N, C-alpha and C positions, 0 to 999 in steps of 0.2 A: 097599380099594375098596368093600367092603360097607358100611363105616361112612360113607364119603363119600356113597354112594347113599341111605342112610337119612336123612342130614342134608339132602340135596337134596329128599327127599320131605317132610320135616317142614316145610320153609319154606313151600311153597304151602299146606299144611294150616293152619299158624299164620296165614298171611295171610287165608285163607278164614274162619277163626274170628274174626279181628279185624274183618273187614268185616261178618260176620254180627252181631257185637256192636254195630256202628255202624249197623246197618240201621234201627232205630227213629229214631235221630237224623237219618239221611238222609231218611226218610219225612216227618218233621216239617219239615225244611228245604224239601223239594220241595213239599209240600202246603200247609203253613201260611205259608210265606214267599214262595217263588217263585210258587206257585199263586195266592195272593191278590194279588200284585203284577200278574200277568198278567190276572187277573180285573178288577182295578181299572182297568188300562189299557184293557181291552175296553169297560168301562162308560163310560169317558170319551168314547168315540166314538159313543155312543147318545144318545137323547133322554130318558133315564131321569129321572124326577122322584122321587116318594116310593118307588117300587119299580123294580127293574131291568126294562127292556124291550129288545127286540131291534131297535128302530127306529134304523138306522144313519144318522148325520148327518155323518160325516166329522170335519173339524176345526172344526165350528161352535162346539162348547163352548169350545175353546181361543181362537177368535177373540173370542167373547163375554167370556171371562175377561180377556183383555188389553185389552178395551174398558172394563172395570170400573174406575172410579176407586178404588173401595175396595180392589181387589186390588193395583193399582199402588202405592197408599199403604202397604199392608201390607208389600209387598216393600221399599220404600224404608225403612220403619221397621225392618225386619229387618236390613238392611244397616248402618244406623246403630247400632241396638241391639247387633247381633252384634259389630261392630268394637270398640265401646267396652267391651262386656262381656268379650270375650276378652282385649283389651289390659289392661283394669283388673285382671282376675283374675290374669293372668300377672305383672304388676308387683307387686301386693300379695302374691300367693302367694310370689313369689321373695324379696321383702323379709322376709316372715315366716319363711321357711325359713332365710335367712341369719341372722336374729336368733336363732333356735333353735339354729343350728349353732355358736353361740358357747359352747355348753355352759352355758347360764344355769341358775341354781338354780330348781328347780321346773319343769323343762322339760316333764315329763309333764302337769302341770296346764295350762300355757300351750298345749300341743299339743291338749289336750282342748277347751279354751275356743275356740281358733281353728277347730277342726274341727267343733265342735258345731252351728253354723248349718246345715251341710250335711245333718245328720241330721234337720233340721226340714222338714216338708212345705212346698212352695212355696205352698200355700194358706194355711198359718199365717203364713208370711213376708209374703204379700201383705196379709192382714187386719191384721197388726200394723203394717206400714208405712202402710197406708191410715189406720189410726186415728191414728198419730203425726203424719202429714202432713196430716190433715184440718184445713182452716183453722178450722172452727168447733168442733173437739173436741181437737185435738192440740197440737203445738208452738206454733203461732201463738197460739192461745187462752191457753196456759199463760204465754207471755212477756207477752202483753197484760195478763193478770191480775196480773202483777208490777208493772205501772205503765207499761210501754212500749207505749202505745196505738197508736203509729204503726208498730210492728213488723209486717212482712208476710212471710209465707213460704207462698205459695199455689201452689207449683209443680205440685202434684197436679191442680189444676183449670186450669192454664195450658196451652193447646194447644201452645205452643212449647217448653215445659219438661217436660211430663209424661213424655216418653220418657226423659229423663235421670234422673228419679226412679225409674222402672221399672228402668233399668239399674243404678242405685245399689243397689237392693234385691237384684237378682240377683247383683251383685258381692259384696255382703255375705255372701250365702249360699254362693257357690261358691268363694270365695278359699281357704277352708280345705282343699278338695280339692286345689287346685293346690299349696298349701303342703306337704301330705303327700307328693305326688309329687316335688316339688322337694327336700324334705328327704331322701327316700330316695335321690335321685340325689346329693345333697351328701355323704351318709354313705358313698358308694361312691368318692369322690374320694380319691386317695392324699394323705395328710397331708404327705408329703415335698415336694409341690408348694408348699405354703405356706411351708415352711422355705426352699426355693430362692428363692421370690419375695421373702421378707424379706431374704435375702442380697443380692439384686439391688436392694433398696431400694424395692420396690413397696409401695404402701399397700394397706390392706384393700379399699377400694372398687375399686381397679384390679385387684387379684388376683381378686376375684369376677367383675368384668365382662370382663376380658381372658383369664383362665385358666379359671375355673370354668364360666362361662356357656356357652362352646362345648362343654364336656364334658357339659352337661345337655341336649343336643339330643334324646335319646330321651325324657326326661321332658317336655320342652317339646312334642314332637310328640304324645305321649299326652295331654297337657293340652289341646292345641288340638283334637284329635279329640273328646275328651269334652265340651269346652265348645261345640264346633260342633254336636254332637248336641243339647246342651241348648238352644241357640238355635233349632234347627229345631223342637224339641218344645215350645217355650215357649207354654203355653196356660193352665195353672192359675194361674200368677203374674199374668198379665194379667187373667184373669177376676176373681180375688180382689181385685186392687188397683185396677184402673181400668175393667174391663169393656170395654177398647178405647178408652175416651174420654180426655179430652173430644172429642166428635166421633169421628173415626177416628185421633186423634193417637197412640195406642198400639196400634193394630190390628196384629196380626202374622199371617202366613199360616196358622199352626195354628188360630188363632181363626176366621179367615175360613172355613177348611175345615169346622170343627166347626159353625159357625153355618149354613152352607149345607147341611150333611149332615143335621143334626137339627132346626135351627130353621126353615129355609125349605124343607126337604125337596126339595132340588135335587141329586139324586144325581149327575147327569151333570156339572154344573159343579164340584161338590166333588171328584169323582174326577179331573177334568181338572187342578184346582189341585194335587191330591196328586201326580199324575204329573210336573207341572212342577217341584214341589219336590224330588221324588226325583231327577230328571235333573240338577237344579242341584247337589244334594249329591254325586252321583256325579262330576260334572264337576269339582268342587272337591277332593274327597277322593282320587279315583283318582290324579291326578298326585302328590299328597303321599305316598300309600302306595307308589307306584312308586319315587319318589326315596328314601324311607326303606328300602325293600327292597334297592335297588341299593347304598346306603351300607352296609347290614348285610352284604351279600354281599362287598363289597370288604374290609371289616374281617375277615371270616372267611378270606378268601384271602390 
């Protein structure tokens, strides 16, 4: 009995010690994250310009935001860019992972090569692609210097195609990350499944699409979340590669916010755009996280 009593007393003590150790982390979460989010939301309801003020204007900043053609264009660009970016990274990353899963010779070298672009800064990626696709300096000029004077590849300065060039550069950089996540998932698949599939006469493409791909749902979910966050944060690649141009053809919400926050010194409008972006992210990711948690709970039970 005495031993049981001492054990029951130790448990609350250990719990208290654990919570005490986590106290700095909780303070950072509450102050640095939740606190700044609430402060940003509060500022969005004021007439703040270069400095915060307490002049309450209700939803005027939000109404002004959605009347802005530049903001509407940036949201449309984000939807197109994000859809193509996530889909392209998933497809290319999966194909690269399947290729490496064949136990090819020099796998570690190929894995490093495919993953290397992700280690490069988006600023560097944007500048390199800007130079390569610049009609007067890069690919177009190089091909014309070879004698093909009618060759044209001016997508970077084409309003209708610039967003696709931006997406291509982003896919080139992030596909390696998806490859690594997918490859880790592939290495966890039981090899006996391939033997059973071969007995049933299934080809390799059908095996990977019908058997393996459904087993990679956790890796796919993680990839989508990481890529979605990258879409929301897309700023440095846009600035380095196109500066949002030509016109507003490659303008994205993150650049819109940064321009109004620091360039035009319109704190109220910038924070309103930030709140809208945050609510959109929560609305998209919360159901996905809930579905994933429910699936994981069913698997455990």
